[in-house]
N, C-alpha and C positions, 0 to 999 in steps of 0.2 A: 200345944208345942211347949217344950221346957224352954225356959228363958236362959241362955248361956252367959256365962262371964266372958266378955270379949277379950279382956286382957289375959286371962287364963287360956283362952282358945289359942292366942297368938303365942303365947309364951310355950304352949304345948305343942308347937309346929315350927320348925327350924326354917321350914320353906314353904309357906303358903302361897308363895308366887307374888301375884297381884291381887288386890283385893278391894272391893267395893262395899262400904256401908251407907244405907240409906234409912232414916227414920225420922221421928219427930222427938224434940226435947221433952224433958218430964213435965215443964210447965205448959206445953201445948203451944207455946208462942213461936217456936222455929222449926223450920224443916231443914234437916241435918243430912249431910253427906260427908264421906271420907274416902279418899283413894290412896293407895300405897302401892309402891313397885319395889321389888326385891331384885338381886341379881347374884348370878354363881360366876359368870365370866367377867373378864376385864371390859368387855364390850358392854355389858348389860349393867354394870356397877358405875361405868362412866358417864353417868347422867344427872341432870338436876331438873326440878320443875321450876320453869319460869312462869311468872303470872302474865296473863294477856288481858285485853280490854274485857272479855267476857268469862275467863277461866284460867286454864294454864296449858302448857305445851311441854313437852320434854325436849332438852337439849343436851349435847354432849359437854360434860365438865371440862374436858381437855379434847378439843377438835383433832388434835394430832393423833389421839388414841383410838378414835372412832374408826372401825374397821368395817362396820355393816350397818348401815341406818334402817334396814328393813326390819320391821316389827318392833323397832327400838325408839324412832323418833316419831313422835304423834302428838295430836291434842287430846289429852284424857277427859277435858271439860270444856264444855261450850254452851253457850245460852241462845236459845231461840225463842224471843219473845217472853213468855211466862213459863218457859220450859227450860229446865237445866238437864243437859246430858252428861252422862259419866260412863266412860268406858275404859276397857284395858288395850285399846288399839285403834287404827285409823278408822274403824267403824263409826266412830264419833262423828266424821265428817259425812259419811253414808247416812246416819240418821238425821243429822242436821239439814242436809240437802234434800232428801226425799220427803222429810216432814214439812219443809219449807215449801214443798210442792203438794202439799194435804194428803200425803200417804202417812199412814199410821206407823208406831214405833215397831210393830211386829211386821208390817209390809217391808220397812226398811231393811230389817233384819233378814228377811227372806232372801235377801240379795247377796248374803254373806254366809261364811261357813267358818269353822274352826282355823286356827292358824296353820300356816303350811310350813311347820317346823318339825317335820318327821325325825324321830319317832314318837315325839312327845305329843304332836297335834293339839296344842295348847287351846283349851276353851277360849272362846270370846265373850267375855262378861260384859253386860250393859245394864244401865240404869237411866231411867228418865223420871224427873219430878216435876210437878205441875201445881204451881202456886199460883191462884188467881182470886182476888175478891175475898179473902179470907178463908178459901178453901184450899185443900192440899191432898193430893194422892200421889203415888208412884207406882213404877213397875220395875222389875228386874229381869234379866234374861240371861241364859247361857246357851251357847251353840257348842256342841261338843261331838267328838267322834264316839261310836259305838264300842266303848271299852278298848278304846285303841285301834279299832278297825275304821280306817278313813272311807271306806265304801259308803258308810252310812253317816250322816249329819243328823244328830239328835237335836232338837229345838225346844226348849222350855222357857215359858214366860210366867212370871208370877206378878199379879197385880194387887195393889193394897189401897183401897179406898176408904177415906177418912181414917187415917192411921190413928192408933192408940197412943195417947200420950205417954212418953217415957220408954218408947220401943222401938225398934227398927230391925233391919235384917242385914246379915253379912253374907256374901258371896266372894269365892276366891278361885284360883285357877287349880291348885294343886291341893291333894290330900296330905302331902309331905314331900320330902325330897325323894330322890331314887333315879334310875336310869332303865327305861324312860319313866319320866314324871308321871305319877298317877293324878289323872284328871280329877276334879271336885266331883263329888256324888250327893244326890238328894236335893232338897229345895233349900233356899237361903236359910241361914241360922238365925233364930230370933235372939235378940241381944237387948240390952237396957242402953238408953241415951240419956246422957246428962244435960242439964242447962249450960254449964261451963265450958264454952269452946276451947278456951286457952288450956284447962285442964284435962279435957278429954284429947286434945291433940298431943299433949305431954305423956300422958298415960299410954296411948296407943304407940307412940314412938318409942318409950321405954319398952314395951312389950314385945315389940318386934326383934327378931334375932339380930345381933350387933354385928355379926359379920355379913350378913346377908341383906340388911335394910338399905334402901338407897334413898328414897323420897317419900313424903307423905303430904297430903293436902286435905284440909278439913274446911268446910264451909256452913254457915248457919244463915239460913234465909228467914226473915220476919215475914210470918204468914199473912199478916194483916197488911204491911206495906210492901213487901217484896223486896226490901233493902237487905243486902247480902254483906257478911263480913267472913273474911277468910284467913287462913293461917297456911303457910308452907314452911316445911321443914325439909332440908337436904342435908345428906350426910357429908356429900362433896360439894366444893364451890367451884365457880368458873375462875 
């Protein structure tokens, strides 16, 4: 698979929607993830990422402007033991709760479908990272309608065991702007992952469309110790 330049990918798409990146740093020391949200409406732009004990949650930047919390307010990142869950919706909680009951990532997502936002039927994208005793693997999933037909939910899971140093994968909700919005197609895109979290976060933020970007979260997890460091960037403030 061709390794794409993530910054050029983002610069070339005014509205990728929400996106998840998971991979391993170039030096092989860190499990890496990033998650961003974008918005076209006042309601979807009126958000910030707030850090929690184990991840982040979305909140209204200005509660007085929040018109509909459905599909807007959720926890994109949660940690369950040695597993980090990253998603674009409240399926984070579904994965957390069912994996805590010994179900698998895929089994948990079998209980969910694409979002109920006709006519877009926005895909649910999810990822899970497993870091334990110096080992690391991850998986990514997308649940989407059949080319815009809600009668069928298409389910794809991609697993990466012992990821290669310096590489990762990128999956997002939309191929670009439109009405309805065109859903992501194909398998997650292979990209490069650097060592420097601060620079990676800054470059990703700069590459996102200025009008549509809302918030960005980046986390590097030490594969040997499990210790995590994170970075949050919000366009708007509470």
